[in-house]
C-alpha positions in Angstrom: -101.7 -155.6 -23.2 -105.5 -156.3 -23.5 -106.5 -158.8 -26.2 -108.6 -156.3 -28.0 -105.7 -153.8 -28.4 -103.4 -156.4 -30.0 -102.3 -155.1 -33.4 -104.8 -152.3 -33.1 -102.8 -150.3 -35.6 -103.5 -152.9 -38.3 -107.3 -152.5 -38.1 -109.3 -150.3 -40.3 -110.7 -147.1 -38.9 -114.2 -148.6 -38.6 -112.9 -151.8 -37.0 -110.9 -149.8 -34.5 -113.9 -147.6 -33.6 -116.1 -150.7 -33.1 -113.5 -152.3 -30.8 -113.3 -149.2 -28.7 -117.1 -149.0 -28.5 -117.5 -152.6 -27.5 -114.7 -152.8 -24.9 -115.1 -149.3 -23.4 -118.9 -149.6 -23.3 -119.6 -146.4 -25.2 -123.2 -145.2 -25.6 -124.9 -144.9 -29.0 -124.6 -141.2 -28.7 -120.8 -141.4 -28.2 -120.5 -143.8 -31.1 -122.3 -141.3 -33.3 -120.0 -138.5 -32.2 -116.9 -140.5 -32.9 -118.2 -141.4 -36.4 -119.1 -137.7 -37.1 -115.7 -136.4 -36.0 -113.4 -138.8 -37.7 -111.7 -138.7 -41.1 -110.1 -141.2 -43.4 -107.5 -138.6 -44.2 -106.6 -138.1 -40.5 -106.5 -141.9 -40.1 -103.3 -141.7 -42.2 -101.7 -139.1 -39.8 -101.2 -141.0 -36.6 -101.3 -144.6 -35.3 -104.4 -146.1 -33.7 -106.5 -143.1 -34.8 -110.2 -143.1 -33.8 -111.4 -139.5 -34.1 -110.6 -135.8 -34.1 -110.3 -134.0 -30.8 -111.7 -130.5 -31.6 -110.4 -127.3 -29.9 -112.1 -124.0 -30.2 -110.7 -121.5 -32.7 -111.1 -117.7 -32.5 -109.6 -114.7 -34.1 -107.3 -112.1 -32.7 -108.1 -108.7 -34.3 -106.5 -105.2 -34.2 -103.1 -106.8 -34.5 -100.6 -104.5 -36.3 -97.2 -105.9 -37.1 -94.6 -104.0 -39.3 -97.3 -101.7 -40.5 -99.8 -104.4 -41.5 -103.1 -105.2 -39.9 -103.8 -108.9 -39.3 -106.8 -111.1 -38.5 -105.2 -114.1 -37.0 -106.6 -117.6 -36.1 -105.9 -118.8 -32.6 -106.6 -122.3 -31.4 -107.0 -122.8 -27.6 -109.4 -124.3 -25.0 -108.6 -121.5 -22.5 -111.5 -119.0 -22.3 -109.4 -115.9 -21.6 -106.6 -116.3 -24.2 -108.2 -114.8 -27.3 -109.8 -112.1 -25.3 -106.5 -111.1 -23.7 -104.7 -111.2 -27.1 -107.3 -108.9 -28.6 -107.1 -106.6 -25.6 -103.3 -106.3 -25.7 -103.1 -106.1 -29.5 -105.7 -103.2 -29.6 -103.8 -101.1 -27.0 -100.5 -101.6 -28.8 -102.1 -101.0 -32.3 -103.4 -97.6 -31.0 -99.9 -96.8 -29.9 -98.2 -97.6 -33.2 -98.2 -101.4 -33.4 -95.4 -104.0 -33.3 -92.0 -103.9 -35.0 -90.5 -107.3 -35.7 -87.3 -107.6 -37.8 -86.9 -110.4 -40.3 -85.2 -113.3 -38.6 -82.6 -115.8 -39.8 -83.9 -119.3 -40.6 -81.1 -121.5 -39.4 -81.8 -124.9 -37.7 -79.1 -127.1 -36.2 -78.6 -130.7 -37.1 -76.7 -132.4 -34.2 -74.3 -135.2 -35.0 -73.1 -136.7 -31.6 -69.7 -138.5 -31.6 -68.4 -140.5 -28.7 -65.1 -142.1 -27.7 -63.1 -139.2 -29.0 -59.6 -139.4 -27.4 -58.4 -136.1 -28.7 -61.2 -133.4 -28.9 -58.8 -131.0 -30.6 -58.0 -133.5 -33.3 -61.7 -134.1 -34.0 -62.3 -130.4 -34.2 -59.4 -130.0 -36.6 -60.7 -132.8 -38.8 -64.2 -131.3 -38.9 -62.9 -127.9 -39.9 -60.6 -129.3 -42.6 -63.5 -131.4 -44.0 -66.2 -128.7 -43.7 -66.7 -128.4 -47.5 -67.1 -132.2 -47.8 -69.4 -132.4 -44.8 -71.7 -129.6 -46.3 -71.7 -131.3 -49.6 -72.8 -134.6 -48.0 -75.6 -132.8 -46.2 -76.8 -130.9 -49.2 -76.7 -134.0 -51.4 -79.1 -135.7 -49.0 -81.7 -133.0 -49.7 -80.7 -131.2 -53.0 -83.9 -129.3 -53.5 -83.1 -127.0 -50.5 -79.8 -125.9 -52.1 -81.5 -125.2 -55.4 -83.7 -122.7 -53.6 -80.6 -121.0 -52.1 -81.1 -122.6 -48.7 -79.6 -125.8 -47.3 -76.5 -126.6 -45.1 -74.4 -123.5 -44.8 -71.7 -124.2 -42.2 -70.6 -126.5 -39.4 -69.8 -125.9 -35.7 -68.0 -128.2 -33.3 -68.9 -128.2 -29.6 -67.9 -130.4 -26.6 -70.5 -131.5 -24.1 -68.8 -133.4 -21.3 -67.3 -136.5 -23.0 -69.4 -136.0 -26.1 -68.4 -134.1 -29.2 -71.1 -132.4 -31.3 -70.7 -131.7 -35.0 -73.5 -129.2 -35.7 -74.7 -128.8 -39.2 -76.3 -125.3 -39.6 -79.1 -125.5 -42.1 -81.1 -122.7 -43.8 -84.5 -124.2 -43.9 -86.1 -121.5 -46.1 -89.9 -121.6 -45.7 -90.2 -124.9 -43.9 -90.0 -125.7 -40.2 -87.2 -128.0 -41.3 -87.4 -131.0 -39.0 -87.5 -133.7 -41.8 -84.9 -131.8 -43.9 -82.4 -131.3 -41.0 -82.9 -134.9 -39.7 -82.1 -136.3 -43.2 -79.0 -134.1 -43.6 -77.8 -134.9 -40.1 -78.1 -138.6 -40.6 -76.3 -138.4 -43.9 -73.4 -136.6 -42.2 -73.5 -139.1 -39.4 -73.1 -142.0 -41.8 -70.2 -140.2 -43.5 -68.5 -139.7 -40.1 -69.0 -143.3 -39.2 -67.4 -144.3 -42.5 -64.4 -142.2 -41.6 -63.9 -144.1 -38.4 -65.7 -141.9 -35.9 -68.2 -143.4 -33.4 -71.5 -141.7 -34.0 -74.1 -142.0 -31.2 -77.0 -140.1 -32.8 -77.8 -137.7 -35.6 -80.9 -135.5 -35.2 -82.1 -131.9 -35.3 -82.0 -129.7 -32.2 -85.1 -127.8 -31.3 -82.9 -125.2 -29.5 -82.7 -122.9 -32.5 -80.3 -120.2 -31.3 -79.8 -119.2 -34.9 -83.5 -118.5 -35.5 -84.3 -116.1 -32.7 -87.3 -113.8 -33.5 -87.6 -110.4 -31.8 -90.4 -108.0 -31.5 -90.9 -104.6 -29.8 -93.7 -102.1 -29.1 -94.6 -98.9 -27.3 -97.8 -98.6 -25.3 -99.0 -95.0 -24.4 -100.1 -94.1 -20.9 -103.6 -93.4 -22.1 -103.9 -97.0 -23.3 -102.8 -98.3 -19.9 -105.0 -96.2 -17.6 -108.0 -97.5 -15.8 -110.9 -95.7 -14.1 -109.1 -95.6 -10.8 -105.4 -95.7 -11.8 -103.4 -93.4 -14.1 -101.5 -94.8 -17.0 -98.2 -93.7 -15.5 -99.0 -95.7 -12.4 -100.0 -98.8 -14.4 -96.8 -98.5 -16.5 -94.7 -98.4 -13.3 -96.4 -101.5 -11.9 -96.0 -103.4 -15.1 -92.4 -102.5 -15.3 -91.9 -103.7 -11.7 -93.7 -107.0 -12.6 -91.4 -107.4 -15.6 -88.3 -106.9 -13.4 -89.7 -109.5 -10.9 -89.9 -112.0 -13.8 -86.2 -111.5 -14.5 -85.1 -112.3 -10.9 -87.7 -114.7 -9.5 -88.2 -118.1 -11.2 -91.6 -118.6 -9.6 -93.0 -115.5 -11.3 -91.0 -116.1 -14.5 -92.6 -119.4 -15.2 -96.1 -118.0 -15.0 -95.0 -114.9 -16.9 -93.8 -117.1 -19.7 -96.8 -119.4 -19.6 -98.9 -116.4 -20.4 -96.7 -115.5 -23.3 -96.9 -119.0 -24.7 -100.7 -119.0 -24.3 -100.7 -116.7 -27.3 -97.8 -118.1 -29.3 -99.0 -121.7 -28.9 -102.5 -120.9 -30.0 -101.2 -119.2 -33.2 -98.7 -122.0 -33.9 -101.4 -124.7 -33.5 -103.7 -122.8 -35.8 -100.9 -122.6 -38.4 -100.4 -126.4 -38.5 -96.9 -126.1 -36.9 -95.2 -128.1 -34.1 -96.0 -126.0 -31.1 -94.2 -128.4 -28.8 -90.8 -127.7 -30.4 -91.5 -123.9 -30.1 -92.5 -124.4 -26.4 -89.4 -126.5 -25.6 -87.0 -124.0 -27.3 -88.6 -121.0 -25.6 -88.2 -122.4 -22.1 -84.6 -123.4 -22.8 -83.9 -119.9 -24.1 -85.4 -118.4 -21.0 -82.7 -120.1 -18.9 -79.8 -119.7 -21.3 -77.7 -117.9 -18.8 -78.3 -120.4 -16.0 -81.2 -118.6 -14.5 -84.8 -119.0 -15.7 -86.1 -115.5 -16.7 -89.1 -113.9 -18.4 -89.0 -113.9 -22.2 -90.3 -110.4 -22.4 -89.3 -107.1 -20.7 -91.2 -103.9 -20.1 -89.6 -100.6 -19.2 -91.4 -97.4 -18.3 -90.4 -94.5 -20.7 -91.8 -91.1 -21.2 -95.6 -91.2 -21.6 -95.8 -95.0 -21.7 -94.1 -98.4 -21.8 -91.5 -100.0 -24.1 -91.8 -103.8 -24.5 -89.5 -106.3 -26.0 -89.5 -110.1 -26.5 -87.2 -112.6 -28.1 -87.2 -116.4 -28.4 -86.3 -119.1 -30.9 -89.0 -119.5 -33.6 -88.8 -122.3 -36.2 -92.3 -122.2 -37.6 -92.8 -122.8 -41.3 -95.5 -122.3 -44.0 -94.6 -125.4 -46.1 -93.6 -129.0 -45.6 -94.7 -131.8 -43.3 -98.4 -131.7 -42.3 -98.5 -127.9 -42.2 -101.1 -127.4 -44.9 -102.5 -131.0 -45.2 -105.6 -130.3 -43.0 -108.5 -128.3 -44.3 -108.4 -126.3 -41.1 -104.8 -125.0 -41.6 -105.6 -124.3 -45.3 -108.5 -122.1 -44.2 -106.4 -120.4 -41.5 -103.7 -119.4 -44.0 -106.5 -117.9 -46.2 -107.8 -116.0 -43.2 -104.4 -114.7 -42.0 -103.0 -114.0 -45.5 -99.5 -115.0 -44.1 -97.3 -116.1 -47.0 -93.8 -116.6 -45.5 -92.2 -118.3 -42.5 -90.6 -115.0 -41.5 -94.0 -113.3 -41.5 -95.5 -116.1 -39.4 -92.7 -115.9 -36.8 -92.9 -112.1 -36.5 -96.7 -112.3 -36.0 -96.6 -115.2 -33.5 -94.0 -113.5 -31.3 -96.0 -110.2 -31.4 -99.1 -112.1 -30.2 -97.1 -113.4 -27.3 -96.1 -109.9 -26.4 -99.7 -108.7 -26.7 -100.9 -111.5 -24.5 -98.2 -110.6 -22.0 -99.3 -107.0 -21.8 -102.9 -107.9 -21.2 -102.0 -110.3 -18.4 -99.6 -107.8 -16.7 -102.0 -104.9 -17.0 -104.7 -107.0 -15.3 -102.3 -108.2 -12.7 -101.2 -104.7 -12.0 -104.7 -103.2 -11.7 -107.9 -105.2 -10.9 -106.1 -108.6 -10.4 -106.0 -111.5 -12.8 -109.2 -113.1 -11.7 -111.5 -110.2 -12.4 -111.6 -110.5 -16.1 -110.4 -114.1 -16.2 -113.4 -115.4 -14.2 -116.0 -113.6 -16.3 -114.9 -115.8 -19.2 -114.6 -118.9 -16.9 -118.2 -118.4 -15.8 -119.4 -119.2 -19.3 -117.5 -122.5 -19.2 -118.9 -123.2 -15.8 -122.5 -122.5 -17.0 -122.1 -124.9 -19.9 -120.6 -127.5 -17.7 -123.7 -127.6 -15.4 -126.0 -128.0 -18.4 -127.0 -124.4 -19.3 -128.5 -124.1 -22.8 -127.5 -121.3 -25.2 -130.3 -119.1 -24.0 -129.5 -119.8 -20.3 -125.8 -119.0 -20.4 -126.0 -115.2 -20.3 -128.5 -114.9 -17.4 -126.7 -117.6 -15.4 -123.3 -115.8 -16.0 -124.9 -112.5 -14.8 -125.9 -114.2 -11.5 -122.5 -115.9 -11.1 -120.8 -112.5 -11.4 -122.7 -111.2 -8.3 -122.5 -114.4 -6.3 -120.4 -114.2 -3.1 -118.9 -117.7 -3.9 -118.7 -119.5 -7.2 -118.3 -123.2 -7.8 -120.1 -126.1 -9.5 -122.7 -126.5 -6.7 -123.5 -122.8 -6.7 -123.9 -122.8 -10.5 -126.1 -125.8 -10.4 -128.3 -124.3 -7.7 -128.6 -120.9 -9.6 -129.4 -122.7 -12.9 -132.2 -124.7 -11.1 -133.5 -121.4 -9.6 -133.4 -119.7 -13.0 -135.4 -122.5 -14.7 -137.9 -122.5 -11.8 -138.4 -118.8 -12.3 -138.9 -119.3 -16.1 -141.5 -122.0 -15.5 -143.4 -119.8 -13.0 -143.3 -116.9 -15.5 -144.7 -119.1 -18.1 -147.7 -120.0 -15.9 -148.6 -116.3 -15.5 
């Protein structure tokens, strides 16, 4: 450990920023940026805080879920994500929109017990004491039960030499991590007192009892291109969907595209996107083979799409609405319940998936993707706001595109502008 990092967490925000500046040789401009993009409130969120790392936020529009139109914030650094979500959402909206049934809101608290000589005896004990175990759990967080939620039942599982006492908790409008951890630890202590050897007590992010589904129809006329009929596009998308069910290499990229949309929505809502991501990929391999989370089937005059994955997002609790950004985002989206957020987030994932598959089935993924990437490339080589559009136009017609080419074209563009100014 470097001397200057010793007890860094004990320093004030300004002291910490000064230490970083001194020992990392930051420029005055970098110091100014850190000062501008830091917050005393956010200093209370994480250890060794120095500044906010900002990520662009955009809006997906034309998103219709369960008969309601949404304008939804999405937070992502990837240029094509918001554009693809809007593209897919618009095509589906024109075909009737998404249908997403209300999901259950059950999260599992996992109490792991070791050194069990007789698994059947442990299972019997748990079942006989279910009422007591649920009471212990609910007494640890009584406010949940008052709202009609809380611990509802137990489940006993064996994993190798480990026995798992699962406490199934209705988390109401919260994501539920803190609540479920508190309940699981209370049950764990009780089990320990009864003579069982408890290894750990913690929630599981594999929320099989909180699976959100969504479906949609997309008409052929919304799939067609200038050179390809809608029926042909539908057939190719259906084949790509089948490929993602049998080939892991394709399935991983298929699901990455879905999570591009879902993660961006979840981040914008102030929720834990990492837990959603982990649960989604576990669900994709639930039968022992990793598969695509969505499926598309060609039907009369179009495509039918479905998606399902665990979704434990919430609208209250933790840090969900502590930041000004998330407060603003809920005002924009007008989402008021955890069930609504889950339905909308999964629908965005399916919209994202449609846009990606349609591009892959027709012009290729790079055609539209690179048009947006060119903007990032233009900015990275120093193009000003007024120079971005003309530089992107030149990049789109260049036989080869990389940083060197972009730099050369920008220099040429500026030379032409200077010469034009002399005329």
